N, C-alpha and C positions, 0 to 999 in steps of 0.2 A: 811766680810759680803757679801753674794751673791747679784748680781745686780738684783733687783726686776723687772726691765724693760724687762729682758730676760725670765722671768717666763711664761708670757702668750704665747710667741713664742714657748717655749719648750713644753708647754702643747698642743698647736695646732699641732705642728709637731708630737708629740707622739700619739695624738688622730687620726690624719690622717693616720699615719703608721699602727696603730691597725685596723682601719676600712678597709684599703686596704688589709691587710693580711687576715682578716676575710672574706672579699668578695672573694678574690682570692682562698682561701681554699674551700669555699662553692661552687664556680663554678667548681672546679676540682674534687669534689666528684662525682663518677659515679652513674648513676641511676641503680637501681636493679629492675628487673621485674621477677616475678614468674608466670609460665604458666602451666596449665595441659591441654594436648591435647590428642586426640585418633585417631590413624591411623588405617584405615581399609584396610588391606593388603590381597588382594584376587587373587590367582593364578588360580582360576576356578570360574565357575558359571556366572550368569547374570551380576553381578557387577564386573567382572574381571578387575583388575587394575594393574596387574603385569604379566610379561611374561619373560621366559628365552630366551636369544638371542644367547648364545654360551656355549659350554662345551664339555665334552668328546663325547657326542652324538649329538653335534650341538645344534640347537634350541630346540630339543626334550629332552635335558638334564633336570634333576630334580634339583631344587634349593638346595635340601638336599644332593647333590653330590659335592665333592671337585672339584674346578675349574669352576663351573657353574657361569655364569654371567646373571643377570636379570635386566630389566629396570622396574621402578615402576612409577605410577602416581596415588597414593592412595588418597582417600578422607580423610580429617582431620575434625574431629567433636569436639563439645564441651563436649560431653558425650560418653559413651561406646555403647549406643544403636544405632542400625542401622538407626533409624529414627531421631537421634539427629541432631541438627542444624549443617550444613556444614559451616566451617569457612575457609577452604583452601584446599590445595593439598600438598602432600609430593612427590616430583618428583626427581628421581635420579637413582642410581645403587646399587645393592647388588652383592657381589662376595663371593661365598663360599670359604673361605680361610683356612679351617681346613681339614687336611688329613682325619679325621674321619667324616667329613661332619657336625659337630655340631656348627660351628660358621661362621658368615657372616662378611665381611667388608662392611660397608655401607657408602655411601656418597650421601646426598640428600639435597634439599632445601625445607623448609616448606614455601610455598607461601600463604600468607593470602589474601583471596578473600572477606571476610566479617568482620564486627566488627571494634573494636578500632584500629587494626593493619592492616586494609585493604591496600594492595599495598606494604606491607613490607615483607621481607623474613628473615629467619634464616637458616644459613648454618650448617648442621649437618655432623659429620664424626666420625667414630670409629668402634670398634669391637662389634659384637653382638653374644656372646656365648649363643644362644637362649634357651638352656636347663636350664640356671640359672634363678632363680626367678626374680632377679633384675640385670640389666646391666647398667653400666655407660658409657656415650658417651660425646664427646666434641661438644660445639658450637663454631665454629671457626670464624664466621663473620656474617654479616647481612646487610640489606639495609633498607631504609626508617626509621621508628621508631627505628630499631635495628642497624643503621649505627655504625660501629666500635664495635659491640657487641662481647663479648667473655663470655664463661660460660661452663656449663655442664648440663647434664640431667641424670635422672634415668628412665630406660625403664622397663616396666613390661608387660608381656603377660596377657591380660584380658580374652581372649578366643582363643583357638587353636583347629582347626580341621585339624589334620595332614593328614588324608586320602585325603581331598580335598584341602589342602594347603591354608587354609583361617584362618586369624588371626586378632584380634583386639589388638592393642598395645597401652598402656598408656605411654605418655611421660610427665614426671614431669621436667620442664626446669627452670633453674635459669640463667639469663644473666645480665651482667653489660655493660653499654655503656655510652658514653658521652652525 
C-alpha cells in the first residue's frame, strides 16, 4: 500500500511543474501584429520624395533602367488617399536589379512617427517585380514595439502614374516578435 503521507507532496510538485510549464510556454509565444500601410512614392511633382542618385546616366538615370539606384523618404499613411493621416516615413534605397528594368531590390525602414507604434521601426527588404499585381517581401527586423520582429508582407500597387513616376503602394504586413 502506498504511503499516503507522500501524496500531498507529489500533488504539490506536479501542480507546481504544470503551472511553471504553462507560464513558460505562454511567455514564449510570439506576438503577431498585422498592419496595412500605404507608401506614397513620388519621383516628381510638389511632394517629390524619391530621387535617383546613380546609374548608367549618373543621377539623371531613370529608376526604370537596370542598374539605377534611388534614395527614398516616402510618406506612409493609414489609407491610400493623398490626404490620409500620415503615420510615418519609408526611408531607404531602391536598386533596379533586373536586366529588363522590371524589378527593384528594396531595402528601407518604415519609421512610425504617429499612433500606437510611434518611435518604432520595421526593416523591410526584398525584390519588387513591380509589374506583378502582388509581390511578397521580408520583414527582417525592427525596433521599439517591433524589437526582434520577423515576418513578411504583400505589396500591391494601388495607383501608378508611369509617365510621372508616381505610385501609391499598399503594404499588408504580418510580423511576429517577442
